[in-house]
N, C-alpha and C positions, 0 to 999 in steps of 0.2 A: 517311357513317354506316357503322358496323361492327355487324352483327347477331351476337349470340352466342347459340347454342342450348345450353341447359343439358343437353340430352339427348345431346350429342356426347360421344365418348370423352374420358376425362381427359387423354390424351396431347395431343389437339387443344387442349383448354382450357389445359393447362400450357404448351404452346408459345406460344399467344396471349398468355398472361399474362407469360411471359418476354420476349417481344418488346415488349409494352407497357411493362413495367418498364424495360427497357433504353432505349427511346425517351424515356420520361419522364425518366429519369436524365440522358440526353444533353441534353435540352432544358433541364432545371433547371441542369445543370452549366455549359452554355454561357452562359445568361443570367446566372447568378450570377457566373461568371468575368469576364464583361464589366463587370458592375457593380463587382466588386472591382478590376479593372484601372483603371477610371475614378477611383475613390476613391483608390486607391494612387498614381495619377499626380498627383493634386492634393495629397494629404496626406503621402506618404512619400518620393516620388522627389526633391523639392527638398531635403529634409534629407540624403538619401544623397549627392546631388551636392555639397552644401556640405561634408560630411565627407570626401569624396574629394579635395577641393581641399587640405585639410590633410594627408591621407595622401600625396598626390603630392609635396607639399613636403617630407615627411619622408623618403621613399624615397631620393632622391639622396644625402642626407647619410649614410645608413646603409649604402649599398652599397659594398663594397670595390672598389678601383680596379685590382686586380691579377688580375682574372679574364680569362683568355684566351677567345676565342670558343668554344673547344671544352670549356670547363670545365663542371662540373655546374650551377652557378648560371646561367650564360649559356644552356645548353641548355634548362633548365627554363623559363626566362622566354620563350625563343623558341618553345617547343612549347606553351605555355599559350595556349589560344584564348579570346578574349573578344569578344562582339559589339561592333561599332563604336557609338560614341555617336550619338544621334539616332534615326533611324527603325529601324535594325537592332536597337538595344538595346530600344526600345519594343516592336517586333514580337515578339522572343523572350521578353520579359517577359510579354506578353499570352498567347502560346502556352503558356508554363509555367503561368500562372494558369488558363487554360482546362483544361489537362490535370489539374492538381491539383483544380480545382473539380469536374470531371466524375468524378474518382476518389472524392471525398467524396460526390457525389450518388449514385454507384453503391452506396454503403453506406447512405446516409441514406434514399433512396426506398424500398428494400425493408424497412428497419427501420420506417419510418412505416406502410407498407402492412401489415406483419405486426401491428403494434400496432393499427391500425385494425380489423383483422378480429376482434379480441377485444373491441371496445368495443360498447356499446349504441347503437342509432340516436340520432343527435343528439350523441353524445359522441366521435365519431371524428375523423379527420383533417380539418382545415380550415385556413384562413389563421390563425385565432387560435391553434389548438394548434400550428401550424407555427412560430409565433413562439417557443413554449416549447421546441420541438425545436431551433430555431436557437440560443437562449440556451444550452441544454445542450451543443450542439456547440462553441460558442465557449468555454465554460468548460473543456471537455475538451481541445480541440486548441490553444487559445491561452492562456487565463488560468492554468490550473493549471500547465502547464510553465513559463510566464513567471514564476511565483513563485520558481522555482529558477534558471532561466536566462533572463535578460532578453534581448530582441532586441538584436543587436549591430550597431554601426556599423562601417563600413570603418575600418581602422587601430586598432581596439580589441583589446587583448591578451586572449586567451581560452585555454581548455583545448583540447587536440587535438580536431579535428572529429569523429572517430569516437566519442570518449567523450561528447561533447555529443549526438550523434545517438542513441546507445544510451540515454542518460538521458532524452532527450525522448520516445522511444518508450515507455520505462517509465512516465514521468509521464502521458502521454496515455492509454496503455492502462489504467493504474491508475485514472485519473479516469473512463473509460468504465465499467469494471467496478464501481468503487465507487458511482458515481451510479446505475447500473442496479440494484444490490442495494438501495440505500436507497429507490429509487422503486418498484421492482417486486416485491421480496420482502416477503411479509407476516409471516413468522415472525421469531424472534429472530436468525436467521442474517443478517438485514439489518445487524446491528451490524458484521459483517465488512466492510461497505462502508467504514466509517470507517478500518479498518485498511488497506484497499487504498488509500484516498485519502492516508494518511500514509506509505505505504511508500516512495515516491520520496524523500521528505524525510528519512526515517530513514536511507536509504542515503547521501543527500547528492549534490547536483549538482556536477559537475566545474567548477573555475574555474582561470583562469590565475594564475601567480605575479605578485605585485606589483600596482601600480595599473593599472586598465584603460588609462589614457592616460599612463602613466609615461614612454613614449618621447618624448613631445612636450615642447616648452618650456612654461613655466608659463602664459603667456598663451594659447598654442594649446590646452593641456590644459583650461583654463577654458572656452574656446569649445566644445571637444568635449563637455565635461560638460553645457553648456547645450543643445547639439544633441541629446545623449543623452536629456535630459528631454523635449524636443519629440518625439523619435523614439518614445519609449515611448507617448506619448499618441496620436501619429499611427498607429502600427501597431495599437494597440488599437481605434481607431475604424475603420480599414480592415478589420481582421479581424472586428469586430463587425458591420459592414454586410454583409460577405460571408456570415457565418453566418446572419444574420437573413434575407437573401435566399434562401439555401439552404433554410432552414426554411419560410419562407412559400411558396416555389414548390413545395417537396416536398409540403407539406400540401395545397395547391390541386390539384396534379397527382394525388395519390392520391384526393382527394375527387371530382375530375371524371372521371378516365380509368381508375382502377384499381378503385375500389369496386364497379362492376358485375360485375367478374370475381372479386372476393373474397367476395361475398355468399354464405354457405353455403346459403341458401334463396331463390335468385333465381327469378323467373318463367321460364317456358319459353323466352322470347326476351327478352333484355335489349338495349336500344338504347343505344349510347354513341358518342361522337365518335371 
């Protein structure tokens, strides 16, 4: 049990709150990242593996045969590191998911905590309101950008990576700002939220030239299109489960461990776990 004395200096309270927020975000991020990894392994990875079979069959036919070992193409391929299939690939995928999930939690937990501090008793953070935060996060980070740039399979033709990354950041940031204005602003300025939501699509998402699977033979392209449809559903499910877990765990963590430190008029000594 950790006792918090309301009469202690603010610096002590601030430090305790910072540590508690960080630990809660770390716990939320790790738990949600493991859940995401499990769902991803069942839903997404088999589709990626199937697409890579077609991509591997495509590469030998496209590679020129006159590249010496010291040529640019050969050097690039030799220097490009990829984890080995099997345990190595699964391990690094889980690590990447945990890091990304913890990063999201470091933003989400403080946001839910700040929102909770403004609410009336009984209307603040909880598992139920955490679900709503999770849905909002999924819309901003996955659904809204996916309207312009669908998740891509291995071997799919696309625009340069840097252009796609810039547009994704624009779409996600516009969704966060737009939804925040629509939900939190009470004046007519909230209409600007609609403008922000539309901004990425007014600019337009970058796309590659030609058909996404134009390099493949007709039958292989048809199979890749079928995999693409499955991939969109699978990634939406995996991302949705991830964000619902982030929201629920963040709401519960704020309610259980952060609210005693956030209450503006707490008793002299507040007990919390």
